[in-house]
C-alpha positions as CSV (number, residue, x, y, z in Angstrom):
1,M,77.5,-29.4,104.7
2,S,76.5,-26.9,107.4
3,A,78.9,-26.4,110.3
4,T,78.8,-29.4,112.7
5,V,76.6,-29.0,115.7
6,Q,78.7,-29.1,118.9
7,A,76.1,-29.8,121.5
8,P,73.8,-32.9,121.6
9,V,70.4,-32.2,120.1
10,D,67.2,-33.3,121.7
11,I,65.3,-34.6,118.6
12,I,61.9,-33.9,120.1
13,R,62.7,-30.3,120.8
14,A,64.3,-30.1,117.4
15,E,61.0,-31.1,115.8
16,I,59.2,-28.5,117.9
17,I,61.6,-25.7,117.0
18,K,61.7,-26.7,113.3
19,N,57.9,-26.7,113.0
20,A,57.6,-23.5,115.0
21,L,59.8,-21.8,112.5
22,Q,57.8,-23.3,109.7
23,S,54.6,-21.9,111.3
24,A,56.3,-18.6,111.6
25,A,57.0,-18.5,107.9
26,L,53.3,-19.5,107.2
27,E,52.2,-16.6,109.4
28,M,54.5,-14.3,107.4
29,N,52.8,-15.6,104.3
30,K,49.3,-14.8,105.7
31,T,50.4,-11.3,106.9
32,L,51.5,-10.4,103.4
33,I,48.3,-11.7,101.8
34,R,46.1,-9.8,104.3
35,S,47.9,-6.5,104.1
36,A,49.1,-6.2,100.5
37,Y,47.5,-3.7,98.1
38,N,48.3,-5.4,94.8
39,P,46.2,-8.4,93.6
40,L,49.3,-9.8,92.1
41,I,50.4,-10.3,95.7
42,F,47.3,-10.9,97.7
43,D,45.4,-13.1,95.2
44,V,48.0,-14.4,92.7
45,K,50.6,-14.8,95.5
46,D,53.5,-13.8,93.3
47,F,55.9,-13.7,96.3
48,G,58.0,-15.8,98.6
49,V,58.9,-15.5,102.3
50,G,61.6,-17.0,104.4
51,I,63.5,-17.1,107.7
52,A,67.3,-17.6,107.6
53,S,70.2,-17.8,110.0
54,A,72.5,-14.9,110.8
55,T,74.8,-16.0,108.0
56,G,71.9,-16.2,105.5
57,E,71.2,-20.0,105.5
58,L,67.5,-20.7,104.9
59,W,65.7,-22.1,107.9
60,S,62.1,-22.2,106.8
61,D,59.8,-21.1,104.0
62,A,56.1,-21.0,103.2
63,P,54.1,-21.7,100.0
64,G,55.0,-19.1,97.4
65,L,57.1,-19.0,94.3
66,P,60.1,-21.4,94.9
67,V,62.5,-19.3,92.9
68,F,61.8,-16.3,95.2
69,T,62.4,-18.4,98.3
70,G,65.5,-19.7,96.6
71,V,67.0,-16.3,96.1
72,L,66.2,-14.9,99.5
73,P,69.4,-16.4,101.0
74,A,71.3,-14.5,98.3
75,S,69.6,-11.3,99.3
76,F,70.7,-11.8,102.9
77,R,74.3,-12.9,102.0
78,T,74.9,-10.0,99.6
79,G,73.6,-7.6,102.3
80,I,76.0,-9.2,104.7
81,A,78.8,-8.8,102.2
82,K,78.0,-5.1,101.8
83,H,77.4,-4.1,105.3
84,G,79.2,-6.8,107.4
85,L,77.6,-8.6,110.3
86,E,78.4,-5.6,112.5
87,G,76.7,-3.3,110.1
88,F,73.1,-4.2,111.0
89,T,71.2,-2.6,113.9
90,E,68.0,-3.7,115.6
91,G,65.1,-2.1,113.8
92,D,66.8,-1.9,110.4
93,V,64.8,-2.8,107.3
94,L,66.6,-3.1,103.9
95,V,65.6,-3.4,100.3
96,V,67.3,-5.1,97.3
97,N,66.2,-5.9,93.8
98,S,69.3,-5.9,91.6
99,P,69.5,-9.0,89.4
100,F,73.2,-9.0,90.2
101,E,72.7,-9.0,93.9
102,N,69.9,-11.6,94.2
103,G,69.2,-13.0,90.8
104,T,65.8,-12.3,89.3
105,H,64.6,-8.9,88.0
106,I,64.0,-5.4,89.3
107,S,60.2,-6.0,89.8
108,D,60.9,-8.8,92.2
109,T,61.9,-6.7,95.2
110,A,63.2,-8.2,98.5
111,V,62.5,-6.5,101.8
112,Y,64.3,-8.0,104.8
113,M,65.4,-7.3,108.3
114,P,68.0,-8.5,110.8
115,V,66.6,-10.2,113.9
116,F,68.3,-9.5,117.3
117,F,67.8,-11.2,120.7
118,E,69.5,-9.7,123.7
119,G,71.8,-7.7,121.5
120,E,72.9,-10.6,119.3
121,L,72.1,-11.0,115.6
122,I,70.2,-14.3,115.4
123,S,68.6,-14.5,112.0
124,F,67.1,-12.6,109.0
125,T,63.5,-12.5,107.9
126,G,62.6,-11.5,104.4
127,A,59.9,-11.3,101.7
128,M,60.3,-11.0,98.0
129,A,57.3,-9.9,95.9
130,H,56.5,-8.5,92.5
131,W,55.8,-4.8,92.7
132,A,53.0,-3.2,90.6
133,D,55.6,-0.8,89.1
134,V,59.3,-0.1,89.4
135,G,59.6,3.1,87.5
136,G,61.1,1.7,84.3
137,M,60.5,2.3,80.6
138,S,57.4,0.0,80.6
139,P,54.5,0.3,83.0
140,G,54.5,-2.6,85.5
141,G,58.0,-3.9,84.6
142,W,58.7,-7.1,82.7
143,T,60.1,-5.0,79.9
144,V,60.2,-7.2,76.8
145,D,62.7,-5.1,74.7
146,S,65.0,-3.3,77.0
147,T,68.7,-3.3,76.2
148,S,70.2,-2.2,79.5
149,I,69.4,-2.7,83.2
150,Y,69.1,1.1,83.5
151,Q,65.9,1.1,81.4
152,E,64.2,-1.4,83.6
153,G,63.6,0.7,86.8
154,I,65.1,1.7,90.1
155,R,67.7,-0.7,91.3
156,F,68.1,-1.1,95.1
157,T,71.3,-2.5,96.6
158,H,70.6,-3.0,100.3
159,Q,69.5,0.5,101.1
160,R,67.7,1.0,104.4
161,L,63.9,1.7,104.4
162,F,64.1,1.9,108.2
163,N,67.3,2.7,110.2
164,A,67.3,1.5,113.8
165,G,63.5,1.6,113.8
166,E,63.1,5.0,112.2
167,P,61.7,5.4,108.7
168,N,64.3,6.6,106.1
169,H,62.0,9.1,104.4
170,D,64.6,9.9,101.7
171,I,64.4,6.4,100.3
172,L,60.7,6.0,100.9
173,D,60.0,9.3,99.1
174,L,62.2,8.2,96.3
175,I,60.2,5.1,95.8
176,K,56.9,6.9,96.0
177,E,57.8,9.6,93.5
178,N,59.1,7.2,90.9
179,M,56.2,4.7,90.6
180,R,53.2,5.1,88.3
181,V,50.8,3.6,90.8
182,S,52.6,4.8,93.9
183,D,49.7,4.2,96.4
184,I,49.7,0.5,95.6
185,V,53.5,0.2,95.6
186,M,53.8,2.0,99.0
187,G,51.0,-0.1,100.5
188,D,52.9,-3.2,99.4
189,V,56.2,-1.8,100.8
190,Y,54.7,-1.5,104.3
191,A,52.9,-4.9,104.0
192,M,56.3,-6.5,103.3
193,I,57.8,-4.7,106.3
194,A,55.0,-6.0,108.5
195,T,55.6,-9.4,107.1
196,C,59.3,-9.3,108.1
197,R,58.4,-8.0,111.6
198,T,55.9,-10.9,112.1
199,G,58.7,-13.4,111.4
200,A,61.1,-11.5,113.6
201,E,58.7,-11.5,116.6
202,R,58.2,-15.3,116.2
203,V,62.0,-16.0,116.2
204,Q,62.4,-13.8,119.3
205,T,59.6,-15.7,121.0
206,L,61.4,-19.0,120.3
207,C,64.7,-17.6,121.6
208,R,63.0,-16.5,124.9
209,K,61.5,-19.9,125.3
210,Y,64.4,-22.2,124.4
211,G,67.4,-19.9,124.3
212,A,69.0,-18.4,121.2
213,Q,71.9,-20.9,121.0
214,E,69.6,-23.9,121.1
215,V,67.5,-22.5,118.2
216,I,70.7,-22.0,116.2
217,D,72.1,-25.4,117.1
218,V,68.8,-27.2,116.3
219,M,68.5,-25.6,112.9
220,G,72.1,-26.5,112.1
221,Y,71.2,-30.1,113.0
222,I,68.0,-29.9,110.8
223,L,70.0,-28.7,107.8
224,E,72.5,-31.5,108.2
225,Q,69.8,-34.1,108.5
226,T,68.0,-32.8,105.4
227,E,71.2,-32.8,103.4
228,T,71.9,-36.4,104.5
229,A,68.4,-37.5,103.4
230,L,68.8,-35.8,100.0
231,R,72.2,-37.4,99.4
232,R,70.6,-40.8,100.3
233,E,68.0,-40.1,97.6
234,L,70.7,-39.3,95.1
235,T,72.4,-42.7,95.6
236,S,69.1,-44.3,94.5
237,I,69.5,-42.8,91.1
238,P,72.1,-44.6,88.8
239,D,75.2,-42.6,88.0
240,V,74.3,-40.9,84.7
241,V,74.8,-37.8,82.6
242,K,71.6,-36.2,81.4
243,S,71.9,-33.5,78.7
244,A,69.0,-31.3,77.5
245,S,68.7,-28.1,75.5
246,V,66.1,-25.8,74.1
247,R,66.2,-22.9,71.6
248,L,64.4,-19.7,72.6
249,D,62.4,-17.8,70.1
250,F,63.8,-14.3,70.5
251,D,65.7,-12.2,73.0
252,G,63.3,-9.2,72.3
253,V,65.9,-7.1,70.5
254,D,68.3,-9.0,68.1
255,R,66.7,-11.1,65.4
256,E,70.1,-12.5,64.4
257,Y,70.8,-13.8,67.9
258,E,69.5,-17.4,68.5
259,P,69.6,-18.0,72.2
260,V,70.1,-21.6,73.3
261,L,69.8,-23.0,76.8
262,S,71.8,-26.1,77.4
263,V,72.2,-28.0,80.6
264,Q,74.1,-31.2,81.7
265,T,73.2,-32.9,84.9
266,R,75.6,-35.5,86.3
267,I,74.7,-37.9,89.1
268,E,77.8,-39.3,90.8
269,G,77.0,-41.3,93.9
270,D,75.5,-38.8,96.3
271,R,76.4,-35.8,94.2
272,M,74.5,-33.8,91.6
273,I,76.7,-31.6,89.4
274,V,75.1,-29.2,86.9
275,S,76.9,-27.4,84.0
276,F,75.8,-25.2,81.2
277,E,78.1,-26.0,78.3
278,G,76.6,-24.8,75.0
279,T,74.4,-22.1,76.6
280,S,74.5,-18.8,74.7
281,G,76.3,-15.8,75.9
282,I,74.7,-12.7,77.4
283,A,71.7,-11.6,75.3
284,S,71.3,-8.0,74.1
285,G,67.6,-8.3,75.1
286,P,66.2,-8.8,78.6
287,I,66.0,-12.6,78.7
288,N,69.1,-12.9,80.9
289,A,68.7,-14.5,84.4
290,G,71.1,-13.8,87.3
291,S,73.2,-16.7,88.5
292,D,71.5,-16.8,92.0
293,A,68.1,-17.2,90.3
294,T,69.6,-19.8,87.9
295,A,70.8,-21.8,90.9
296,A,67.4,-21.5,92.6
297,A,65.7,-22.8,89.5
298,V,68.0,-25.8,89.3
299,A,67.5,-26.5,93.0
300,Q,63.7,-26.3,92.4
301,A,64.0,-29.1,89.7
302,A,66.3,-31.1,92.0
303,K,63.8,-30.8,94.9
304,G,61.1,-32.1,92.6
305,L,63.2,-35.1,91.8
306,L,64.4,-35.9,95.4
307,D,61.9,-34.4,97.9
308,P,58.8,-33.0,96.3
309,I,56.6,-32.8,99.4
310,G,58.6,-31.5,102.3
311,P,59.3,-27.8,103.1
312,A,62.4,-26.3,101.7
313,N,65.6,-25.2,103.6
314,Q,69.2,-24.4,102.8
315,A,70.0,-28.1,102.2
316,H,67.8,-28.1,99.1
317,L,69.8,-25.1,97.7
318,N,73.2,-26.6,98.7
319,I,72.7,-30.1,97.2
320,V,73.5,-29.1,93.7
321,E,77.1,-28.3,92.7
322,F,77.6,-26.0,89.7
323,E,80.2,-25.7,87.0
324,W,79.7,-22.2,85.7
325,P,80.9,-21.2,82.2
326,E,84.1,-19.1,82.2
327,E,82.3,-16.3,80.1
328,P,79.1,-14.7,81.3
329,S,76.0,-16.1,79.7
330,I,72.2,-15.7,79.7
331,L,72.4,-17.7,83.0
332,S,75.1,-15.7,84.6
333,P,75.0,-12.1,83.2
334,V,76.9,-9.1,84.5
335,A,75.9,-5.4,84.6
336,P,74.5,-3.7,82.7
337,A,72.9,-6.6,81.0
338,P,69.0,-6.3,80.8
339,C,67.2,-9.0,82.9
340,D,63.6,-8.0,83.0
341,S,62.2,-11.0,81.1
342,Y,64.4,-13.5,83.0
343,G,61.5,-16.0,83.7
344,Y,61.6,-17.7,80.4
345,V,65.0,-19.2,80.8
346,L,64.4,-20.3,84.4
347,T,61.1,-22.0,83.5
348,A,62.8,-23.8,80.6
349,L,65.7,-24.8,82.8
350,T,63.4,-26.4,85.4
351,E,61.2,-28.1,82.8
352,I,64.0,-29.6,80.7
353,I,65.9,-31.0,83.8
354,Q,62.7,-32.6,85.1
355,H,61.8,-34.0,81.7
356,S,65.3,-35.4,81.2
357,F,64.9,-37.6,84.3
358,A,61.4,-38.9,83.5
359,D,62.8,-42.4,82.6
360,L,65.0,-42.7,85.8
361,V,62.7,-41.1,88.4
362,P,59.2,-41.8,87.0
363,Q,57.4,-41.4,90.3
364,H,58.5,-37.7,90.5
365,A,60.0,-36.5,87.2
366,R,57.3,-35.4,84.7
367,A,56.9,-34.6,81.1
368,G,57.5,-31.0,80.1
369,G,55.1,-28.2,81.2
370,Y,54.0,-25.0,79.5
371,Q,56.3,-22.0,79.2
372,M,55.6,-18.9,81.4
373,V,52.9,-16.6,80.1
374,S,51.9,-13.1,81.4
375,T,49.4,-10.6,80.2
376,Y,49.5,-6.9,81.0
377,V,46.8,-4.3,80.3
378,M,47.8,-0.9,81.6
379,S,47.7,2.9,81.1
380,S,50.3,5.5,81.7
381,P,48.6,8.8,80.5
382,K,50.6,11.9,79.8
383,T,48.2,14.2,81.7
384,K,45.9,12.8,84.4
385,Q,48.0,10.6,86.6
386,A,45.0,9.4,88.5
387,D,43.9,7.5,85.4
388,S,47.0,5.3,85.6
389,Y,46.5,1.6,86.1
390,V,48.5,-1.5,85.7
391,F,46.9,-4.9,85.6
392,A,49.4,-7.7,85.4
393,E,49.1,-11.4,85.9
394,P,50.9,-14.7,85.1
395,V,48.3,-16.9,83.4
396,Q,48.0,-20.5,84.3
397,G,48.6,-23.4,81.9
398,G,49.1,-27.2,81.9
399,L,51.9,-29.1,83.6
400,G,53.4,-32.4,82.4
401,A,52.0,-35.8,83.2
402,F,54.1,-38.4,85.1
403,E,53.8,-42.1,85.9
404,G,50.3,-42.8,87.2
405,H,49.1,-39.2,87.0
406,D,47.6,-36.9,84.5
407,G,49.2,-33.5,84.3
408,A,47.7,-30.7,86.4
409,C,45.5,-28.1,84.7
410,Q,45.3,-24.4,85.4
411,M,48.7,-24.3,87.2
412,F,51.5,-21.7,87.2
413,A,54.6,-22.5,85.1
414,A,57.1,-24.9,86.6
415,D,55.7,-25.1,90.1
416,G,52.0,-24.2,90.3
417,D,52.2,-22.0,93.3
418,A,50.7,-18.8,91.8
419,S,46.9,-18.5,91.4
420,N,44.8,-16.6,88.8
421,T,43.4,-13.2,89.6
422,P,39.7,-13.7,90.4
423,V,37.3,-12.3,87.8
424,E,35.5,-10.3,90.4
425,I,38.8,-8.5,91.5
426,I,39.7,-7.7,87.9
427,E,36.3,-6.2,87.0
428,M,36.1,-4.3,90.3
429,R,39.5,-2.7,90.3
430,Y,40.4,-2.2,86.6
431,P,38.6,-1.0,83.4
432,I,38.6,-4.6,82.1
433,L,35.8,-7.0,81.5
434,V,36.5,-10.8,81.5
435,D,34.7,-12.3,78.6
436,Q,35.9,-15.8,79.0
437,F,38.0,-18.0,81.4
438,S,38.0,-21.6,80.4
439,L,40.2,-24.6,79.8
440,R,41.8,-24.9,76.4
441,P,40.9,-28.5,75.4
442,D,43.2,-28.8,72.3
443,S,46.4,-27.8,74.3
444,A,47.2,-31.0,76.3
445,G,49.7,-33.6,75.1
446,A,48.1,-37.0,74.7
447,G,49.5,-40.0,76.6
448,E,48.7,-43.0,78.7
449,Y,48.6,-40.2,81.2
450,R,47.4,-36.9,79.6
451,G,49.1,-33.6,80.0
452,G,47.4,-30.8,81.8
453,M,45.4,-28.3,79.8
454,G,46.1,-24.6,79.2
455,V,43.4,-21.9,79.5
456,N,41.7,-19.4,77.4
457,R,41.6,-16.0,79.2
458,H,39.8,-13.2,77.3
459,L,40.1,-9.6,78.6
460,R,38.0,-6.8,77.1
461,V,39.6,-3.4,77.3
462,L,37.2,-0.6,78.5
463,A,39.4,2.5,79.0
464,E,40.9,5.0,76.5
465,N,44.7,5.2,76.3
466,S,45.3,1.6,77.3
467,L,48.3,-0.5,76.3
468,V,48.8,-4.2,76.1
469,K,52.0,-6.1,76.8
470,T,52.3,-9.9,76.5
471,A,55.0,-12.2,77.6
472,S,55.6,-15.7,76.2
473,E,58.3,-17.9,74.8
474,N,59.1,-21.2,73.2
475,Y,56.4,-21.1,70.5
476,Y,58.7,-22.6,67.9
477,D,60.6,-25.0,70.2
478,P,58.1,-25.9,73.0
479,I,59.3,-27.1,76.3
480,S,56.1,-29.0,77.0
481,R,57.7,-32.2,75.7
482,G,56.1,-35.6,76.0
483,A,57.9,-38.4,77.9
484,K,58.0,-42.2,77.4
485,G,56.0,-42.0,74.2
486,G,53.6,-39.2,75.2
487,R,52.9,-36.4,72.8
488,D,54.0,-32.7,73.2
489,G,51.6,-30.1,74.6
490,K,50.8,-27.2,72.4
491,P,52.6,-23.8,73.0
492,S,51.0,-20.6,74.1
493,H,50.0,-17.7,71.8
494,F,47.9,-14.5,71.9
495,E,45.0,-13.2,69.8
496,F,43.7,-9.7,69.7
497,I,40.1,-9.4,68.6
498,L,39.7,-5.8,67.4
499,P,36.4,-3.8,67.6
500,S,36.1,-4.4,63.8
501,G,36.0,-8.2,64.4
502,E,39.5,-8.6,62.9
503,V,41.6,-11.2,64.7
504,E,45.4,-10.6,65.1
505,V,47.4,-13.7,66.0
506,H,50.6,-13.0,68.1
507,P,52.8,-16.1,68.6
508,E,55.4,-13.8,70.2
509,R,55.4,-11.2,72.9
510,T,54.1,-7.7,72.4
511,S,55.6,-4.5,73.8
512,D,53.3,-1.8,75.1
513,A,51.1,-1.7,72.1
514,P,48.1,0.7,72.0
515,I,44.8,-1.2,72.2
516,A,41.5,0.3,71.2
517,V,38.5,0.4,73.6
518,G,36.4,-2.7,73.0
519,S,39.3,-4.9,71.9
520,V,39.6,-8.3,73.5
521,V,43.1,-9.6,74.5
522,C,42.9,-13.4,74.3
523,T,45.6,-15.4,76.1
524,R,45.8,-19.0,75.0
525,T,48.2,-20.8,77.3
526,G,50.0,-24.1,76.5
527,G,49.3,-27.5,77.8
528,G,51.7,-30.1,79.4
529,G,53.3,-33.0,77.7
530,G,51.7,-36.5,77.9
531,Y,53.4,-39.5,79.6
532,G,53.4,-42.9,77.9
533,D,51.8,-44.2,74.7
534,P,48.3,-42.7,74.2
535,A,47.1,-46.1,72.9
536,L,47.6,-47.5,76.4
537,R,45.3,-45.0,78.1
538,D,42.4,-46.5,80.1
539,P,39.4,-46.4,77.7
540,Q,37.2,-45.3,80.5
541,A,39.5,-42.3,81.2
542,V,39.3,-41.4,77.5
543,A,35.5,-41.6,77.7
544,R,35.6,-39.3,80.7
545,D,37.8,-36.8,78.9
546,A,35.3,-36.8,76.0
547,R,32.4,-36.3,78.3
548,D,34.2,-33.4,80.0
549,E,34.9,-31.9,76.5
550,Y,38.7,-32.2,77.1
551,I,39.0,-34.2,73.8
552,T,36.7,-34.8,70.8
553,V,35.3,-38.2,69.8
554,E,37.5,-38.0,66.7
555,E,40.6,-37.4,68.9
556,A,39.6,-40.4,71.0
557,A,39.7,-42.6,68.0
558,S,42.6,-41.2,66.1
559,V,45.0,-40.5,69.0
560,Y,43.9,-42.8,71.9
561,R,42.5,-45.6,69.6
562,V,39.3,-45.7,71.6
563,S,35.9,-46.0,69.9
564,L,33.1,-44.1,71.8
565,L,29.3,-44.4,71.6
566,S,26.9,-41.8,72.7
567,A,25.3,-42.7,76.0
568,E,21.8,-42.1,77.1
569,V,22.9,-39.2,79.3
570,P,23.3,-36.0,77.2
571,G,27.0,-35.4,76.5
572,G,27.9,-38.8,77.9
573,Y,29.9,-41.5,76.2
574,D,30.3,-45.2,76.6
575,V,33.3,-47.2,75.4
576,D,32.7,-49.3,72.3
577,E,34.6,-52.4,73.5
578,A,34.8,-54.2,70.2
579,G,35.5,-51.1,68.2
580,T,38.3,-50.1,70.6
581,E,39.9,-53.6,70.5
582,A,39.9,-53.3,66.7
583,L,41.4,-49.8,66.7
584,R,44.1,-50.8,69.1
585,A,44.9,-54.0,67.3
586,S,45.4,-52.1,64.0
587,A,47.6,-49.6,65.8
588,G,49.7,-52.4,67.2
589,A,50.0,-53.9,63.8
């Protein structure tokens, strides 16, 4: 637990201060959205923000990618370990993106600053966001076939962007001169600095109003109370050991290596202990994920089981105890292991933990969701630098269903907190035409509660010298597993429609492949698993799905055992009660 609070806490004032810090984090969120240059940040919201104590304990966060919020405390703590608490000065702004310092990959860069009040270090504010480029071997980052961290871009380890309020032009110039789309990257750097300063000003305002020590004491109390509530929830789950594993398709480099992710989750009273026995060792390709990111992904799954609605703080990160393997693995790599495609193992980890508890925590735990998918269309010409562009986006898919609820459609993998890039933004800013953006009806897993559907996203390339890079996993062993008798969702894949009309199907990822003008890059994302026997689905819900073209009349009969009749309204369907009763009776027999 957190250190015991010495002074009595006024619970009314505690609520005021807690919510004020939550509002401060939300204001940081809005500052970043309104000032960022990259659509991946201001529209997709591929970022996280947070406010932490002077020792790096998370006080408040705002909507964003949970894994980013989860690794911000590691960003602060590793900075403290490097510089010491006395090594920070008011006005400092620092940068870190090393997977071995804060867990994810080089593209996910954290910018943070110490917050002082009356000369005392009170807290840290920080933002982590996916930069448009990081200077590595592949435009835009997310290298799919790197073999060393040194190929993946510039690695920052708590260097100062600002020193005591003064810009550090050496570092800022280094960033500018090593990025393919430097204007966008530099714009985002300053947007992140503004975001940190917004949070710092709000913390200082609270300290002026209530006193710094009261703010510190209150947040210590809040963390203790949150942990107590989480442990109470844990005691409502029977003591159990849940084991789950999944085989990944490919590490991007070595075809002989078959990466396996294995996790064991033990509930013992008010404790949750997670181990990874059976998980593969460090991969030679870039699917490794740093231990801090691994811990954040597990905490994300645990929060979904125990406290899915409330805002996050350090208690949600501390509630899980870890038993790490003695040897480094794909979940705890060491330098110089490549880590640029880390997201697959984290998505799989969150999904298989959630799925494994679907029978014990049916009100929160869901069937498996789709694996992370990203599409890149970019250019890095040898001559005219002004023609460089990098369009990147994670593409939405379907999440798993759970008791009483169909799975969500058009959501980001594992958590749903990233949006799509609006068609208007794509076509205005990049030489790309969006031919289609629609739900993928055949992707959802059937069940009493249907899984969410994936999407079809078709991008037509308009510029010469363009490249395409695709990111996906778990085609052969999908993580979108059904629960309680529900069926699995379909995995993702890509199709390239060439100008000749030829269609190339790509079930695996593609690395910086030249793509001809007029080609269409089709991303077909996976759906979520279903929950419960499909033959128990409400026939009216089946008719509604057929009307909305989520399923066909044939699928209604063969999978859901519901007979449908065409209604008078075009495209409408009525339930054939007698036919449905006969179908379901035969299925039961």
